[in-house]
C-alpha positions in Angstrom: 0.0 0.0 0.0 1.4 3.4 -1.0 2.0 6.0 1.6 2.0 9.8 1.5 4.9 11.9 2.8 3.9 12.9 6.3 5.1 15.3 8.9 3.2 15.9 12.2 2.4 19.4 13.4 5.6 20.8 15.0 7.9 18.8 12.9 7.9 20.9 9.8 11.5 22.1 10.3 12.7 18.5 9.5 11.2 18.8 6.0 13.2 21.9 5.3 16.5 20.3 6.2 15.6 17.0 4.3 14.6 18.8 1.1 17.8 20.9 1.2 19.8 17.7 0.6 17.3 15.6 -1.2 15.3 17.9 -3.5 14.0 16.7 -6.9 17.4 16.9 -8.7 19.6 15.5 -5.9 20.6 12.1 -4.7 17.7 10.2 -3.2 17.1 9.3 0.4 14.4 8.7 3.1 14.1 9.9 6.6 11.5 8.8 9.2 10.9 9.2 12.9 8.4 8.2 15.6 7.6 10.0 18.9 5.6 8.5 21.7 4.4 5.7 19.6 3.3 7.7 16.6 4.9 8.2 13.2 5.7 11.9 13.1 8.0 12.0 10.1 8.0 9.9 6.9 9.9 11.6 4.0 11.5 10.6 0.8 12.9 12.6 -2.1 15.6 13.0 -4.8 16.4 10.5 -7.5 17.9 7.1 -7.9 21.2 6.6 -9.7 19.4 6.1 -13.0 17.5 9.5 -12.6 14.1 8.0 -11.7 12.4 9.4 -8.6 13.1 8.0 -5.2 9.7 7.0 -3.9 8.1 5.6 -0.7 8.8 2.1 -2.2 12.6 2.7 -2.7 14.9 0.8 -0.4 18.7 1.0 -0.2 21.7 -0.3 1.6 22.1 0.8 5.2 25.7 -0.5 5.6 26.5 -1.1 9.3 22.9 -0.1 10.3 22.4 -3.8 9.5 24.2 -4.6 12.8 21.2 -3.3 14.8 18.9 -5.7 12.9 21.2 -8.6 13.8 21.2 -7.5 17.4 17.4 -7.7 17.6 17.6 -11.3 16.1 20.2 -12.3 18.7 18.1 -10.8 21.6 15.1 -12.9 20.4 17.2 -16.0 20.7 18.4 -15.0 24.2 14.8 -14.5 25.3 13.8 -17.9 24.0 16.6 -19.5 26.0 18.6 -20.6 23.0 21.6 -18.3 23.6 23.2 -17.3 26.9 25.1 -14.0 26.7 27.2 -15.0 29.6 28.4 -18.4 28.3 31.7 -18.8 26.6 31.3 -18.6 22.8 33.1 -22.0 22.4 30.1 -23.7 24.1 28.0 -22.8 21.1 30.7 -22.6 18.4 33.7 -24.8 19.4 35.7 -23.9 16.3 35.9 -20.2 17.4 38.4 -21.2 20.1 41.2 -21.2 17.5 43.9 -18.7 18.6 42.6 -18.6 22.2 39.3 -16.8 21.4 37.0 -19.5 22.9 36.6 -18.2 26.4 35.2 -14.8 25.3 31.5 -14.6 26.4 28.8 -14.7 23.7 27.6 -11.2 24.7 31.1 -9.8 24.6 31.7 -11.3 21.1 28.9 -9.0 20.0 30.4 -6.0 21.7 33.5 -5.9 19.4 36.1 -7.3 21.8 36.7 -10.7 20.2 40.1 -9.6 18.8 39.1 -10.4 15.1 38.0 -7.1 13.6 39.2 -8.3 10.2 40.7 -11.2 8.3 44.3 -11.6 7.3 43.5 -13.3 4.0 42.2 -12.3 0.6 38.4 -12.8 0.0 36.7 -13.1 -3.3 33.3 -11.5 -4.1 31.9 -15.0 -4.3 33.2 -16.0 -0.9 32.0 -12.9 0.9 28.4 -13.7 -0.2 28.5 -17.0 1.7 28.0 -16.2 5.5 28.7 -19.8 6.6 32.1 -19.9 4.8 33.0 -16.4 6.1 32.1 -17.5 9.7 34.6 -20.4 9.2 37.2 -17.9 8.2 36.5 -15.7 11.3 36.7 -18.8 13.6 40.1 -19.7 12.1 41.5 -16.2 12.4 43.9 -15.6 15.3 43.5 -12.4 17.2 44.6 -9.2 15.4 43.9 -7.0 18.4 43.9 -7.9 22.1 40.9 -9.9 23.2 38.8 -7.9 25.6 39.7 -4.5 24.0 37.1 -3.0 21.8 38.1 -2.8 18.1 35.4 -2.3 15.5 34.5 -5.6 13.9 33.1 -3.9 10.7 32.2 -7.0 8.8 33.2 -9.8 11.2 30.5 -8.8 13.7 27.9 -9.9 11.2 29.4 -13.3 10.6 29.8 -13.9 14.3 26.1 -13.0 14.9 24.8 -15.0 12.0 26.8 -18.1 12.9 25.6 -18.0 16.5 22.1 -17.7 15.3 22.5 -20.6 12.8 24.1 -22.8 15.4 21.1 -22.6 17.8 18.2 -21.9 15.4 19.2 -23.6 12.2 18.2 -20.7 9.9 20.4 -18.1 8.3 20.3 -14.5 9.6 18.4 -13.3 6.4 15.8 -16.0 6.7 15.3 -15.4 10.5 14.9 -11.6 9.9 12.4 -12.2 7.2 10.3 -14.8 9.1 10.6 -13.5 12.6 11.0 -9.7 12.4 10.2 -8.1 9.1 7.3 -10.4 8.3 5.3 -10.1 11.6 5.9 -6.4 11.8 5.5 -5.7 8.1 8.8 -3.9 7.9 10.7 -3.1 4.7 13.9 -4.5 6.1 16.0 -7.2 4.4 19.3 -9.1 4.8 19.2 -10.6 1.3 16.6 -9.0 -0.9 14.3 -11.5 -2.8 14.3 -11.3 -6.6 10.8 -9.9 -6.6 11.9 -6.8 -4.7 15.1 -6.0 -6.5 13.5 -3.5 -8.7 12.9 -1.3 -5.7 16.6 -1.1 -4.6 18.2 2.3 -5.1 21.8 1.5 -6.0 24.5 3.1 -3.9 26.8 5.9 -5.3 29.9 7.5 -3.7 30.9 11.1 -3.4 34.2 12.2 -4.9 37.2 10.9 -2.8 34.9 8.9 -0.5 36.6 6.8 2.2 35.8 5.1 5.5 36.2 7.4 8.5 38.8 5.2 10.0 40.9 5.3 6.8 41.1 9.1 6.6 44.3 10.7 7.8 48.1 10.5 7.4 48.8 7.8 10.0 46.4 5.0 9.2 47.2 1.7 10.9 48.0 -0.8 8.0 46.0 -3.5 9.9 42.8 -1.6 9.0 43.2 -2.9 5.5 42.2 -6.3 7.0 39.0 -4.7 8.4 37.8 -2.5 5.5 39.6 -4.1 2.6 37.1 -7.0 2.7 34.2 -4.9 1.5 33.8 -5.3 -2.2 33.0 -2.3 -4.4 29.9 -4.2 -5.6 28.3 -3.6 -2.2 25.1 -1.6 -2.8 24.6 -3.0 -6.3 21.6 -5.1 -7.3 23.8 -8.2 -7.6 25.1 -7.8 -4.0 21.7 -6.8 -2.6 20.5 -10.4 -3.0 23.3 -11.7 -0.8 23.3 -12.2 2.9 26.0 -9.8 4.2 25.0 -9.5 7.8 27.7 -7.0 8.9 26.9 -4.3 6.4 24.7 -5.3 3.5 21.2 -4.8 4.9 18.7 -3.2 2.6 15.8 -1.1 4.1 13.7 2.0 4.0 14.0 4.6 6.7 10.3 4.0 7.5 11.0 0.4 8.2 14.0 1.1 10.4 12.3 3.8 12.3 9.6 1.4 13.2 12.0 -1.3 14.2 13.6 1.1 16.7 10.1 2.3 17.7 9.5 -1.3 18.9 12.7 -1.1 21.0 12.0 2.2 22.5 8.5 1.2 23.4 9.3 -1.9 25.4 9.5 -4.5 22.6 6.0 -4.1 21.1 4.7 -2.5 17.9 1.3 -2.5 16.4 0.2 -5.3 18.8 3.1 -7.5 18.0 5.6 -8.2 20.8 9.1 -9.4 19.8 10.9 -8.7 23.1 10.4 -8.1 26.7 11.5 -4.7 28.2 14.0 -6.3 30.4 15.7 -8.0 27.4 16.1 -4.6 25.7 17.6 -3.2 28.9 20.2 -6.0 28.9 21.1 -5.1 25.3 21.5 -1.4 26.2 23.9 -2.1 29.1 27.5 -1.2 28.3 29.6 -4.2 27.6 32.6 -2.5 26.1 34.2 0.9 26.0 37.6 2.3 24.9 39.6 3.6 22.1 40.0 1.3 19.1 43.7 0.2 19.0 43.5 0.4 15.1 41.6 3.6 14.5 41.9 5.4 17.8 38.2 6.1 17.8 36.2 5.9 21.0 33.9 2.9 20.9 31.0 2.1 23.3 28.8 -1.0 22.7 26.0 -3.0 24.3 24.9 -6.2 22.7 25.4 -5.2 19.1 24.2 -1.6 19.6 26.3 1.5 19.6 25.6 3.5 22.7 25.8 7.2 23.3 28.0 9.1 24.0 30.5 8.2 21.3 31.6 9.7 18.0 28.8 8.0 16.1 25.8 10.1 14.9 23.0 9.0 17.2 21.8 12.5 18.3 21.9 14.4 21.6 20.1 11.9 23.9 22.7 10.5 26.2 20.6 7.3 26.4 20.6 6.9 22.6 21.3 3.5 21.2 21.3 2.1 17.6 23.8 1.9 14.8 25.2 4.2 12.2 26.4 3.1 8.8 29.3 3.9 6.5 28.6 6.8 4.2 26.2 8.7 6.5 23.1 6.6 7.4 22.0 6.5 11.0 19.3 4.5 12.8 18.3 4.4 16.5 16.2 5.2 19.5 16.0 8.0 22.0 14.7 6.5 25.2 14.5 9.8 27.1 12.3 11.3 24.4 10.4 8.1 23.5 11.6 8.6 19.9 13.1 6.6 17.1 14.7 7.7 13.8 16.3 6.4 10.6 18.1 8.1 7.7 18.9 6.0 4.7 20.5 7.5 1.6 21.9 6.6 -1.8 25.1 8.7 -1.8 27.8 7.7 0.5 29.9 10.6 1.8 33.0 10.7 3.9 32.3 11.5 7.6 34.6 14.5 7.7 32.6 16.2 4.9 29.1 15.1 5.7 26.6 17.0 7.9 23.4 15.6 6.5 22.6 13.2 9.4 23.8 15.6 12.1 21.5 18.4 10.8 18.5 16.0 10.5 18.9 14.6 14.0 19.6 18.1 15.5 16.4 19.5 14.1 14.4 16.4 15.0 15.7 16.7 18.6 14.5 20.4 18.7 11.1 19.4 17.5 10.7 16.6 20.0 11.9 18.7 23.0 9.7 21.8 22.3 
């Protein structure tokens, strides 16, 4: 069913900022937000890479915003008694013990302290589209950074999460998300887009001189190539959209992601469907790791899969904010103190040091919610 662009009374300033960056002749995007259980913003605009309009039906890659989707799936398994966050990961996945990694707790492995933020091997485009094979590579990898110290597992987080899920549930992460999250809640959120929906994917483009934030500067740790060098340039293409790339290949609309976080900020229930108990969400929001990444120097703060404020990520002003940002500028999360959720999903990836789109949108949204 088609939707109309909407903005609730008092939220009109958000439209002005959004249209500044995503007018009729600019790169397409969507932005959506909820407040106290109601959808207060649902916007889309601009054009796809082929020049056709970006509509309410257009979906796009959300990069590491995918990690928040994986976190919800993991929490559902925890609530069902299938995963214990305080058990050693080797009790679920014995092969992960290679290199002394086995005693790390399941919950900590999802807080980026497993010591394997990357892979010291070459990966083909075909291999990276096989999450089971990639999980085998992660299990075999010896620590690159000290175990227990947070280092951003940019892609390996997804393979850790998806393999834990597969070991106790039997399904892939993409299938679980489709059957247990997106389906029941009717969310336009995918880890592996079905062929029937590929025509709706707005292919990713990059601004001039685009690079990952951790790779910008004059003194870049060469080990970061093992972290970010795995991501193929095909990511964001129609071909890759079909693949299950759980660390950074999710495809969604801002409307769908804003509603996923609305569920989390409203105690685990949305539109009469309950996925989680409030106490499970509280566990996920509890800080499990904090510190400066030994590879990038960036401050990291994580719960179970979620970025937590305050940190350098763009999650807004709420000190209780949790969610996950994505490479290139997308941002998705919840503001518990304001009972709000938000999502910004866009076509054009821009380098963090030259991108103010998400910051401006969240700043004006915060102003509207706190009036």
